[in-house]
C-alpha positions in Angstrom: -45.9 38.2 14.6 -44.0 41.2 12.9 -42.5 41.0 9.7 -38.9 41.0 11.0 -39.8 38.0 13.2 -41.3 36.1 10.1 -38.2 36.9 8.1 -35.9 35.7 10.8 -37.8 32.5 11.4 -37.7 31.9 7.5 -34.0 32.3 7.4 -33.5 30.2 10.4 -35.7 27.5 8.9 -33.6 27.7 5.8 -30.3 27.4 7.6 -31.0 24.7 10.3 -34.1 23.0 8.5 -37.5 22.4 9.9 -38.7 19.9 12.5 -40.4 17.7 9.9 -39.6 13.9 10.2 -36.8 12.9 7.8 -35.4 9.6 6.6 -32.4 8.5 8.5 -30.2 5.7 8.0 -30.3 2.8 10.4 -26.7 3.4 11.4 -27.4 7.0 12.2 -30.4 6.0 14.4 -28.4 3.2 16.0 -25.4 5.6 17.0 -28.1 8.0 18.5 -30.2 5.6 20.4 -26.9 3.9 22.0 -26.1 7.1 23.8 -29.5 8.8 24.1 -31.3 9.8 27.4 -34.5 8.0 27.5 -37.1 9.5 29.8 -40.7 8.5 30.4 -43.0 9.9 27.9 -40.3 12.2 26.5 -38.4 12.2 23.4 -35.0 10.7 23.4 -32.1 13.2 23.5 -28.3 13.8 23.8 -27.0 16.1 26.5 -23.7 17.4 26.1 -21.9 14.4 27.6 -24.0 12.2 25.9 -22.9 13.8 22.5 -19.5 13.8 23.4 -19.8 10.0 23.9 -21.4 9.5 20.5 -18.8 11.7 18.5 -15.8 10.9 20.7 -16.0 7.5 22.1 -13.8 7.1 25.1 -11.9 4.0 23.5 -10.5 6.2 20.6 -7.1 7.7 20.5 -7.2 11.4 20.9 -3.3 12.1 20.9 -3.1 15.9 20.7 -6.7 16.8 20.8 -8.5 16.9 24.1 -11.7 14.9 24.4 -13.4 17.7 26.0 -12.9 20.0 23.1 -15.5 17.9 21.1 -18.1 19.7 23.3 -17.9 22.8 21.1 -19.6 20.7 18.3 -22.6 20.1 20.6 -23.6 23.8 19.9 -23.7 23.1 16.2 -26.0 20.3 16.7 -28.2 21.8 19.1 -30.2 23.9 16.7 -33.2 24.9 18.8 -30.8 25.8 21.7 -32.5 23.7 24.3 -29.4 22.1 25.7 -30.7 18.9 24.0 -29.7 17.1 20.7 -32.8 15.4 19.3 -32.7 12.5 16.8 -33.5 15.0 14.0 -30.8 17.3 15.4 -28.4 14.3 15.2 -29.3 13.4 11.7 -28.8 17.1 10.8 -25.3 16.9 12.2 -24.3 13.8 10.7 -25.3 15.0 7.4 -23.3 18.2 7.9 -20.3 16.1 8.6 -20.5 14.3 5.3 -20.2 17.6 3.2 -17.1 18.0 1.4 -16.4 21.4 3.0 -17.8 20.1 6.5 -14.7 21.6 8.5 -15.4 25.2 7.3 -19.1 24.9 7.4 -19.2 23.8 11.1 -16.9 26.6 12.1 -19.2 29.2 10.3 -22.3 27.8 11.9 -20.5 27.8 15.4 -19.9 31.6 15.0 -23.1 32.5 13.4 -24.7 33.2 16.8 -27.8 34.4 15.6 -28.1 31.9 12.8 -29.0 34.4 10.0 -26.2 33.1 7.6 -23.7 35.7 8.8 -20.9 36.1 11.2 -20.7 39.4 13.1 -17.3 40.7 13.9 -18.0 41.2 17.5 -19.5 37.7 18.1 -16.5 36.3 16.3 -13.8 38.2 18.4 -15.5 37.7 21.6 -15.8 33.9 21.2 -12.2 33.8 20.2 -11.0 35.8 23.1 -12.9 33.6 25.7 -11.6 30.2 24.3 -7.9 31.0 23.7 -5.4 30.1 26.5 -4.4 32.2 29.3 -0.7 32.3 28.3 -1.3 32.5 24.4 0.6 34.9 22.4 -1.8 37.8 21.9 -3.3 38.7 18.5 -4.2 42.3 17.5 -7.7 42.4 15.9 -7.0 46.0 14.8 -4.4 44.9 12.5 -4.4 45.8 8.7 -4.9 42.2 7.8 -8.3 42.0 9.9 -9.6 45.3 8.5 -9.2 43.9 5.0 -11.7 41.3 5.7 -14.2 43.1 8.0 -13.6 46.8 7.0 -11.7 49.4 9.0 -14.4 51.9 10.1 -17.9 50.3 10.0 -17.0 46.7 10.4 -19.3 44.4 8.6 -20.4 40.8 9.0 -19.2 38.1 6.7 -21.3 35.4 4.8 -19.9 31.9 4.6 -17.6 32.5 1.8 -15.9 35.5 3.2 -15.7 33.7 6.6 -13.9 30.6 5.5 -11.5 32.6 3.4 -10.6 34.7 6.4 -10.3 31.5 8.5 -7.9 30.0 6.2 -5.6 33.0 6.4 -5.8 33.5 10.0 -3.2 31.1 11.0 -0.6 32.7 8.8 -1.5 36.1 10.3 -1.2 34.6 13.9 2.3 33.4 13.1 3.2 36.6 11.5 2.3 38.5 14.6 3.7 36.0 17.0 7.0 36.3 15.3 6.8 40.2 15.5 5.8 40.0 19.2 8.7 37.7 20.1 11.3 39.6 18.0 12.1 42.0 20.7 15.2 43.4 19.1 13.5 44.2 15.7 16.5 42.2 13.9 14.4 39.7 12.1 15.3 36.7 14.2 14.0 34.8 17.2 15.4 32.0 19.4 14.8 28.4 18.7 12.6 28.1 21.8 10.5 31.0 20.7 9.9 29.5 17.3 8.9 26.2 19.1 6.3 28.2 21.2 4.9 29.7 18.0 4.5 26.4 16.3 3.1 24.6 19.1 0.5 27.2 19.7 -0.7 27.4 16.2 -0.1 23.8 14.6 0.6 21.5 17.5 -2.7 19.3 16.6 -1.2 18.9 13.0 2.3 17.7 13.8 4.0 14.3 14.8 5.6 14.0 18.2 8.9 13.4 16.3 8.6 17.0 14.6 7.3 18.7 18.1 10.3 17.3 19.8 12.7 18.5 17.2 11.3 21.9 16.3 14.4 23.9 17.9 17.0 22.1 15.6 15.7 24.2 12.6 18.4 26.8 13.5 20.8 24.1 12.2 19.7 24.5 8.5 21.6 28.0 8.6 25.1 29.1 9.9 23.6 31.2 12.8 22.1 29.8 16.0 18.7 31.8 15.5 15.8 31.4 13.0 14.7 34.1 10.7 11.1 34.9 9.6 12.1 33.3 6.2 12.5 29.9 8.0 9.3 30.3 9.9 7.3 30.9 6.7 9.0 28.1 5.0 8.1 25.8 7.7 4.6 26.9 7.9 4.3 26.6 4.1 5.6 22.9 4.2 3.3 21.7 6.7 0.5 23.5 5.2 0.9 21.6 2.0 1.7 18.5 3.9 -0.7 16.2 1.6 1.0 17.6 -1.5 4.4 16.9 0.1 3.3 13.4 0.7 2.0 12.8 -2.7 5.3 14.1 -4.4 7.3 12.0 -2.1 5.5 8.8 -2.7 5.7 9.4 -6.6 9.4 10.0 -6.4 10.1 7.2 -4.2 8.1 4.7 -6.6 10.2 5.9 -9.4 13.4 5.4 -7.7 15.1 1.8 -8.0 16.1 1.6 -4.2 12.8 3.5 -2.9 15.0 6.6 -1.6 15.3 10.2 -3.2 17.5 13.0 -2.7 16.5 16.9 -2.3 16.9 17.3 -6.0 14.6 14.3 -7.0 12.0 15.8 -4.6 12.1 19.1 -6.3 12.3 17.7 -9.9 9.1 15.6 -9.0 7.5 18.6 -7.5 8.0 20.6 -10.6 6.3 17.8 -12.7 3.1 17.5 -10.4 2.5 21.2 -9.8 2.1 23.8 -12.6 4.5 26.3 -10.9 7.4 25.7 -8.6 5.3 25.4 -5.4 8.1 24.6 -3.0 11.1 26.8 -2.6 14.8 25.4 -1.9 14.5 26.5 1.8 11.2 24.5 2.1 13.0 21.5 0.7 15.9 22.0 3.0 13.5 22.1 6.0 11.8 18.9 4.9 14.9 16.9 4.3 16.4 18.3 7.5 13.8 17.0 9.9 13.6 13.6 7.9 17.3 12.8 8.3 17.8 13.7 11.8 18.1 10.0 12.9 20.0 9.0 9.8 21.9 11.7 8.0 22.3 11.0 4.5 21.6 12.3 1.0 19.0 9.8 0.2 15.7 9.2 2.2 12.8 6.8 2.0 9.2 6.7 3.2 10.2 5.3 6.5 12.3 8.5 7.2 9.5 10.9 5.8 6.8 9.2 7.9 8.0 10.7 11.1 7.5 14.1 9.5 4.3 13.5 7.4 2.2 11.3 9.8 0.5 13.6 12.7 -0.3 10.3 14.4 3.5 9.3 14.6 4.5 9.2 18.5 7.8 9.1 19.9 7.1 5.9 21.7 7.0 4.3 18.1 10.7 4.7 18.2 10.8 3.1 21.5 8.8 0.3 20.3 11.1 -0.3 17.3 14.0 -0.3 19.4 12.4 -2.9 21.8 11.5 -5.0 19.0 15.2 -4.8 17.6 16.5 -6.1 21.0 13.8 -8.8 21.1 14.7 -10.0 17.7 18.5 -10.1 18.7 17.8 -12.0 21.8 15.5 -14.7 20.6 17.0 -18.3 20.9 18.4 -20.2 18.2 15.5 -22.8 18.5 12.9 -20.2 18.1 14.7 -18.9 14.9 15.1 -22.1 13.3 11.3 -22.8 14.1 10.3 -19.6 12.6 12.7 -20.2 9.3 10.9 -23.7 9.2 7.5 -22.5 9.2 8.3 -19.7 6.7 9.9 -22.4 4.3 6.8 -24.6 4.7 4.6 -21.7 3.9 6.6 -20.8 0.8 6.7 -24.4 -0.1 2.7 -24.6 0.1 2.3 -21.6 -1.9 4.9 -22.8 -4.5 3.0 -26.2 -4.7 -0.4 -24.4 -5.6 1.3 -22.0 -8.1 3.3 -24.9 -9.7 0.3 -27.1 -10.2 -1.6 -24.2 -11.8 1.1 -23.3 -14.2 1.6 -26.8 -15.3 -2.1 -27.4 -15.8 -2.5 -24.3 -18.1 0.2 -25.4 -20.5 0.1 -29.2 -20.4 -1.1 -29.8 -23.9 1.8 -27.6 -25.2 4.0 -30.0 -23.2 2.6 -33.1 -24.6 3.3 -31.8 -28.1 6.8 -30.9 -27.1 7.4 -34.5 -25.8 6.1 -36.2 -28.9 8.2 -34.1 -31.2 11.3 -34.7 -29.2 10.5 -38.6 -29.3 10.5 -38.7 -33.0 13.4 -40.6 -34.5 14.7 -40.6 -38.0 16.1 -37.7 -40.3 13.9 -38.8 -43.3 10.6 -37.2 -43.6 8.8 -40.6 -44.3 9.9 -41.8 -41.0 8.2 -38.8 -39.1 4.6 -39.1 -37.6 4.3 -35.4 -37.3 5.4 -32.8 -39.7 5.6 -30.0 -37.1 4.1 -28.9 -33.8 1.1 -27.9 -35.2 0.6 -31.2 -37.1 1.2 -33.0 -33.9 -1.5 -31.1 -32.1 -4.0 -31.6 -34.6 -3.2 -35.3 -34.9 -3.4 -35.9 -31.1 -7.0 -34.2 -31.0 -8.0 -36.4 -34.2 -6.7 -39.7 -32.9 -7.0 -39.5 -29.2 -9.6 -36.7 -28.6 -9.3 -33.6 -26.5 -8.8 -35.7 -23.4 -5.5 -37.0 -25.1 -4.1 -33.7 -24.9 -4.0 -34.0 -21.1 -2.6 -37.7 -21.0 -0.6 -38.2 -17.8 -1.8 -34.8 -16.5 -2.6 -36.1 -13.0 0.9 -37.4 -12.0 2.3 -34.3 -13.5 0.1 -32.0 -11.2 1.2 -34.2 -8.2 4.9 -34.1 -9.0 5.2 -30.9 -10.2 3.7 -29.3 -7.0 6.9 -30.0 -4.9 9.1 -29.7 -7.9 8.1 -25.9 -8.4 7.9 -25.5 -4.7 11.3 -26.7 -3.7 12.6 -24.6 -6.9 11.0 -21.4 -5.8 11.9 -21.9 -2.2 15.5 -22.8 -2.6 15.9 -19.7 -5.0 14.3 -17.4 -2.3 16.5 -18.9 0.3 19.8 -18.6 -1.4 19.0 -15.0 -2.7 18.3 -14.1 1.0 21.7 -15.2 1.9 23.5 -13.2 -0.6 21.2 -10.1 -0.4 22.9 -7.1 1.5 21.1 -5.0 4.2 20.3 -2.4 1.5 18.6 -5.2 -0.6 21.2 -5.5 -3.2 22.4 -8.7 -4.7 25.4 -9.3 -7.1 24.2 -10.9 -10.5 26.7 -13.7 -10.0 24.9 -14.7 -6.7 21.6 -14.5 -8.5 22.9 -17.2 -11.1 24.2 -19.2 -8.1 20.8 -18.9 -6.5 18.8 -19.9 -9.5 21.4 -23.0 -10.4 21.0 -24.2 -6.8 17.3 -24.0 -7.1 17.4 -26.1 -10.4 19.8 -28.6 -9.0 17.6 -29.2 -6.0 14.4 -29.8 -8.0 16.0 -32.8 -9.9 15.0 -35.1 -7.0 11.4 -34.5 -7.7 11.8 -33.8 -11.4 13.3 -36.7 -12.9 10.8 -39.4 -11.4 8.0 -37.0 -12.7 9.5 -36.6 -16.0 9.9 -40.2 -16.9 6.4 -41.1 -15.7 5.0 -38.3 -17.6 7.0 -38.7 -20.8 5.8 -42.6 -21.0 2.3 -41.7 -20.5 2.4 -39.0 -23.2 3.8 -41.2 -25.9 1.3 -44.1 -25.1 -1.1 -42.6 -27.4 1.1 -42.8 -30.4 2.4 -46.3 -29.5 -1.3 -47.5 -29.3 -1.8 -46.0 -32.8 1.1 -47.6 -34.5 0.8 -51.0 -32.7 -2.6 -52.6 -32.6 -3.4 -54.1 -29.2 -0.8 -52.3 -27.3 -1.9 -52.1 -23.6 -2.3 -48.7 -22.0 -0.2 -48.5 -18.9 -1.2 -46.6 -15.7 1.2 -44.4 -13.7 1.3 -46.8 -10.8 2.3 -49.6 -13.4 5.3 -47.5 -15.0 6.6 -46.6 -11.3 6.5 -50.3 -10.3 7.9 -51.4 -13.5 10.8 -49.1 -13.3 11.6 -49.4 -9.5 13.6 -46.8 -7.6 16.6 -46.9 -9.7 14.8 -46.7 -13.0 12.9 -43.5 -11.9 16.1 -41.9 -11.9 17.1 -42.9 -15.4 18.5 -39.7 -17.2 19.1 -37.9 -14.1 22.4 -36.4 -15.4 20.6 -35.1 -18.5 17.8 -33.5 -16.2 20.5 -32.0 -14.1 22.3 -30.6 -17.3 18.8 -29.1 -18.4 17.3 -27.7 -15.1 20.6 -26.2 -13.6 21.4 -23.9 -16.5 17.4 -23.1 -17.1 17.0 -22.0 -13.6 20.5 -20.0 -13.6 19.2 -18.2 -16.6 15.6 -18.0 -15.8 15.5 -16.5 -12.3 18.2 -13.7 -12.8 16.5 -12.5 -16.1 13.2 -12.6 -14.3 14.2 -10.5 -11.4 16.1 -7.9 -13.7 13.0 -7.7 -16.0 10.8 -6.8 -13.2 13.2 -4.2 -11.8 14.9 -2.8 -15.0 12.1 -3.0 -17.5 8.9 -2.5 -15.3 10.6 -0.5 -12.5 9.6 -2.6 -9.5 11.0 -1.2 -6.3 10.2 -1.2 -2.7 7.6 1.1 -3.2 6.3 0.1 -6.3 4.4 -3.4 -6.9 3.6 -4.8 -10.3 0.3 -5.8 -11.7 -0.5 -9.2 -12.6 0.0 -8.5 -16.3 3.4 -7.3 -15.8 4.4 -10.2 -13.7 3.0 -12.5 -16.3 5.0 -10.8 -19.2 8.3 -10.7 -17.2 7.9 -14.5 -16.4 7.0 -15.3 -20.0 10.0 -13.2 -21.5 12.4 -14.7 -19.0 11.4 -18.2 -20.0 12.2 -17.7 -23.7 15.9 -18.0 -23.7 15.9 -20.1 -20.7 13.7 -22.8 -22.4 15.4 -22.7 -26.0 19.0 -22.6 -25.0 18.6 -25.7 -22.7 16.6 -27.5 -25.5 19.4 -30.0 -26.5 19.6 -31.2 -22.9 15.9 -31.8 -23.0 16.0 -33.7 -26.3 18.7 -36.1 -24.8 16.7 -36.5 -21.5 13.5 -37.4 -23.4 15.3 -40.0 -25.5 16.9 -41.5 -22.5 13.6 -41.7 -20.5 11.2 -42.8 -23.3 10.8 -46.7 -23.5 12.8 -47.6 -26.7 10.4 -49.3 -29.5 11.4 -52.2 -31.8 14.1 -51.0 -34.3 15.0 -47.8 -32.3 18.5 -47.3 -31.0 18.7 -48.1 -27.4 20.9 -45.4 -25.5 23.2 -46.3 -22.8 24.0 -43.2 -21.4 24.3 -39.2 -21.7 27.4 -39.2 -24.1 26.1 -42.2 -26.2 22.8 -40.5 -26.7 24.3 -37.1 -27.8 26.6 -38.9 -30.2 24.0 -41.1 -31.7 21.5 -38.2 -32.3 24.3 -36.0 -34.0 25.4 -38.9 -36.1 21.8 -40.2 -37.2 19.8 -37.0 -37.2 22.3 -34.1 -37.4 22.7 -31.0 -35.4 19.1 -29.8 -36.0 17.6 -32.7 -34.0 18.8 -31.3 -30.7 16.5 -28.4 -31.1 13.6 -30.6 -31.9 10.4 -29.3 -30.2 12.3 -26.1 -29.2 9.4 -23.7 -30.3 7.0 -25.9 -28.5 9.3 -25.9 -25.4 9.4 -22.1 -25.6 5.5 -22.0 -25.9 5.3 -24.4 -23.0 8.0 -23.3 -20.5 7.8 -19.3 -21.1 4.0 -19.1 -20.3 4.2 -22.0 -17.6 6.7 -20.2 -15.6 4.9 -16.7 -16.2 1.8 -18.4 -14.8 3.8 -20.0 -11.9 5.6 -17.0 -10.8 2.7 -14.6 -11.1 0.5 -16.9 -9.1 3.4 -17.3 -6.5 3.8 -13.6 -5.8 -0.2 -13.1 -5.9 -0.4 -15.7 -3.4 2.4 -14.2 -1.3 0.5 -10.9 -1.4 -3.1 -12.2 -0.8 -2.1 -14.5 1.9 0.9 -13.2 3.6 3.0 -15.1 6.1 1.6 -14.4 9.6 3.8 -11.6 11.4 4.8 -10.1 7.9 3.1 -6.9 6.8 0.5 -7.5 3.8 2.1 -6.1 0.9 0.7 -3.3 -1.2 -1.2 -4.7 -4.1 -1.0 -2.8 -7.5 -4.6 -2.2 -8.5 -3.8 -2.2 -12.3 -1.1 -2.2 -14.8 1.5 0.6 -14.2 -0.2 1.5 -10.9 2.2 2.6 -8.4 1.0 2.7 -5.0 -1.6 4.4 -3.0 -0.7 8.0 -2.3 -3.0 9.9 0.1 -4.6 8.3 3.1 -8.5 8.6 2.8 -9.3 12.0 4.3 -12.7 11.3 5.8 -13.2 7.6 6.9 -16.9 6.7 7.5 -17.0 7.5 11.1 -18.6 10.2 12.9 -15.4 10.4 15.3 -13.0 10.8 12.5 -15.0 13.3 10.7 -15.6 15.2 13.8 -12.0 15.3 14.6 -11.2 16.8 11.0 -13.9 19.4 11.6 -12.2 20.1 15.1 -8.8 20.7 13.7 -9.9 23.8 11.8 -11.2 25.3 15.0 -7.9 24.5 16.7 -6.1 26.6 14.0 -7.4 29.5 16.1 -5.9 28.4 19.3 -4.7 25.1 20.7 -7.0 25.5 23.7 -10.2 26.4 21.8 -13.0 24.5 23.4 -11.4 24.1 26.8 -13.4 27.0 28.6 -15.8 25.5 31.1 -19.4 25.6 29.9 -21.2 25.4 33.4 -24.0 27.8 34.2 -21.9 30.1 36.2 -18.7 29.6 34.4 -17.5 31.9 31.5 -17.0 30.6 27.8 -19.9 30.2 25.7 -22.4 31.3 28.5 -21.4 35.0 28.0 -22.4 35.1 24.5 -25.6 37.0 23.3 -28.6 35.5 21.6 -29.6 31.8 21.3 -26.5 30.8 23.3 -27.2 32.3 26.6 -29.3 29.2 27.7 -27.7 27.4 30.3 -26.4 23.9 29.5 -24.8 21.3 31.9 -21.2 21.2 32.2 -19.2 18.6 29.9 
């Protein structure tokens, strides 16, 4: 064996690896075995057809890339050039796909005919010419641009770094030459149809159907009816930086209150993200021109930009949306009523769970609040508790830790429907008043909150009177020896249906203003303080904080009504004043205890109501996000505090099909027909190449 041959084999082994067995994952082996040809006494292998089935399953959606074009990847995987891909070859190919620069490395290995780590100019040009379409716009390989990469006189080979850099700039040179070729008059302008031809030949596989169908409208951004070279370059730059464009748009929309942005807001956000002004005014004009074709307006949202940014967007999606809209309008009234009923039941169930959770978390504070409000007498000597902290300590000392949860069971049973109906009614009324652009007048927010508070009294009053009487039993037992402890059922039977609604007027007086204050405040805190929008979802900590802050003014300002309600509903002891009604209770408290008595338990009420509604609303919104109503899109969940939304989609999903498709897109930058040349024994295409690729392979 000559020295040249030895060196060649060593280099080849370095590039393509040896035939020594290697550890492959179970998934890699399973994918290979599923499609491999198994002959008696022979090693399983993949032929061209089987290879295509493995990397490009027939069930996948190929859209603008033809399935047969995946056959060009077979020549990268077939390292020994025998027309067969072994298990070792398949493992090597899958490993290659996982590399961060897999797209460029696959292209390099494809054009490295002799597999010596270099791409010869002659091989590259010949392979390009054989795979371009018959009607493609011609490309001049003797141009100054090509000579800069390969030399003008003695054309040299390119290593991986040189080749990948040349490949990156090739599409731009193709566009330049195509424009020059079609500009017959030499005036720097081409017709819209000619511009459409250039883009479809060079970038069809990267663009959405919507963009491809409307390419000719680019002439509308200027006063004339033709397209200049500046327009073409601006369009190419915009699609070349599509991922960055998407990032900028998402960031800008996340900061917008209505989830929409203007051209100026896009450029401002681009200036903040990029170190230099990467996008020109013309490029921004082109982006907003295409995004606003269906709905011309100065403000656009993610839905508008999706048709431009998402290459998988199809024209039939618009038809499907229209059909869906017609279907919605023709649904029968009974179907709509049933759907609304099911959605209300869904909201009711989530509200019940969230309400019970919030109530349990703050129940000890609620017990302390009730004990404080039930204290009568203005003189310190008549008081059992000096303050809320003293009350908390004495309850634990006299009744144990379990005493803090006296009456918690009926509270949980009753608070579930109470909070559920409050949340459901508020959402329902807000929905009636909310406009199509998701706006609502603050007065309607107050009405929605008040309506929710009024409806909940049906459940609140019976719950409150039973809970309060259970909560004060401990102190009654402490002051009166032998006082029996009553159960919740005994209290209900003793009060009767009418008695359960004793103090309902005071309950209404408390709950209506509480909810009228709370819900609008909570909504505006989320939107104005934390910046919630259609594209920005808040984290759990932000929801808790907004709920807690909103509960503070709502709880304290309604404390007088809560004091009166508590006095009316507590069973009066011997020597205590027996209140006959709302007005009598208010007058008597004012006369006997003074104005400050109306705010007894106010701090404890803030400490209870504020976190309770924070927990309840946060749990409610978290449950809505985690368990979305069937038929509705699952909301995006913020992964942390101040997190906005996901920006870019994962570029390389863990699947050979998706990774192979990404690698193929680089090759399609050369020509949209690349890889369509027949590969049969008597066909042109790859078989006319020198070296290791001359062996016949079966047609795919």
